[in-house]
C-alpha positions as CSV (number, residue, x, y, z in Angstrom):
1,M,101.0,82.1,88.4
2,S,100.2,84.7,91.9
3,F,98.4,87.3,92.1
4,A,101.5,89.9,92.3
5,H,102.7,88.2,89.3
6,A,100.0,88.3,87.2
7,A,99.6,91.9,88.7
8,G,102.9,93.2,87.3
9,R,103.7,93.6,91.3
10,D,106.9,93.0,93.3
11,P,105.2,90.1,96.1
12,K,106.8,91.8,98.6
13,D,105.3,95.0,98.1
14,Y,102.3,93.5,97.2
15,L,101.5,91.4,99.9
16,L,102.3,94.1,102.6
17,E,99.7,96.5,100.6
18,L,96.7,93.7,101.0
19,L,97.7,94.0,104.7
20,G,96.9,97.4,104.6
21,P,98.1,99.5,107.6
22,P,98.5,98.4,111.3
23,R,95.4,97.7,113.3
24,H,94.1,95.1,115.1
25,V,91.4,93.3,113.1
26,D,87.6,93.3,114.1
27,L,86.0,90.7,114.5
28,T,83.2,91.5,116.8
29,R,81.4,92.8,113.8
30,G,79.1,91.4,111.3
31,G,78.2,87.5,113.6
32,V,82.2,86.5,113.3
33,N,82.8,83.6,114.7
34,Y,86.6,83.2,114.7
35,P,87.7,80.9,117.1
36,N,91.0,82.3,117.2
37,Y,92.6,79.0,118.9
38,G,90.7,79.1,122.4
39,D,92.3,82.5,123.3
40,D,90.8,85.0,124.1
41,I,89.8,87.5,120.4
42,N,90.1,91.0,122.8
43,V,93.7,89.1,124.1
44,F,95.1,87.8,121.4
45,P,93.6,90.0,118.3
46,I,94.9,89.9,114.4
47,D,97.3,92.4,114.3
48,T,98.6,93.3,110.7
49,G,101.2,95.6,111.9
50,R,102.6,92.2,113.4
51,L,102.6,90.1,109.9
52,R,104.0,93.5,108.4
53,H,106.3,93.5,111.0
54,V,107.8,89.7,110.3
55,V,107.2,89.9,106.6
56,E,109.6,92.8,106.5
57,L,112.3,91.5,108.7
58,A,112.5,88.0,107.0
59,A,112.4,90.3,103.6
60,Q,115.5,92.0,104.8
61,K,117.3,88.9,106.2
62,A,116.6,87.8,102.5
63,Q,117.8,90.3,101.1
64,W,114.8,91.4,99.5
65,G,115.6,93.0,95.9
66,R,119.6,91.4,95.1
67,K,120.2,90.5,92.1
68,L,119.4,86.6,92.1
69,P,121.8,83.9,89.5
70,P,119.6,83.0,86.2
71,G,117.4,80.1,87.3
72,H,116.4,82.1,90.8
73,G,113.4,83.3,92.1
74,L,112.2,85.0,95.9
75,G,108.6,83.2,97.2
76,I,106.9,85.2,100.1
77,A,104.2,84.2,102.7
78,V,103.1,85.2,105.6
79,H,101.0,84.1,107.9
80,R,98.7,83.7,111.9
81,S,98.4,80.7,113.4
82,F,98.1,79.5,117.1
83,V,98.4,83.9,118.0
84,T,101.9,83.2,116.4
85,Y,102.9,85.4,113.4
86,V,105.5,83.5,111.1
87,A,106.6,85.0,107.4
88,I,108.5,82.9,105.5
89,V,111.6,83.8,102.3
90,V,111.9,80.6,100.1
91,E,114.5,81.0,97.3
92,A,113.9,77.9,95.0
93,A,116.5,77.5,91.7
94,V,116.1,75.6,88.7
95,G,119.5,73.9,87.1
96,K,119.8,73.2,83.5
97,D,119.0,69.9,83.7
98,G,115.5,70.7,85.4
99,A,116.2,70.1,88.8
100,L,114.7,71.9,91.9
101,S,116.7,73.5,94.8
102,I,116.7,75.5,97.8
103,P,119.7,77.4,97.9
104,R,118.0,79.6,100.6
105,V,115.4,80.2,103.3
106,D,114.5,82.7,106.0
107,M,112.1,83.2,108.1
108,A,111.1,86.0,111.0
109,V,108.4,84.5,113.7
110,D,106.9,86.5,116.5
111,C,105.4,84.1,119.0
112,G,104.7,87.3,121.8
113,F,106.1,86.8,125.1
114,A,108.0,83.1,126.3
115,V,106.7,82.7,129.4
116,F,109.1,79.8,129.6
117,P,111.3,79.7,127.1
118,D,113.3,76.4,128.6
119,G,110.0,74.5,129.4
120,S,110.2,75.1,132.9
121,D,106.9,75.2,133.5
122,P,106.3,71.3,134.9
123,K,103.5,70.7,133.6
124,W,104.9,70.6,130.2
125,K,107.9,68.1,130.7
126,A,108.7,65.3,128.4
127,R,107.7,62.1,129.9
128,P,109.9,59.2,129.3
């Protein structure tokens, strides 16, 4: 059981409430040693606005709140990794025989500015 379910809340709304208002999380206070994947936390801060945006976009694309068939449910999650923000909505279904299926997955990714989206940086060329 999820915390949102235990609280009788919509999981998306509960998640957005936990994220709070858009802000940069200050990890310099209290002696927190956050490695930030080797990137400067002042240049690449944890931005709850970007987390909220990917949650809202994934939920929109998944048509969050739509009426689901019997045996179907939606789950939502958000994560920041390697200074990239990712949210995912998964529709899961349990058949009459108890078989689990995943009929739909919607995802939103904010990786920031892609400098070499076509892989044209020579140091990143695939090697034979």
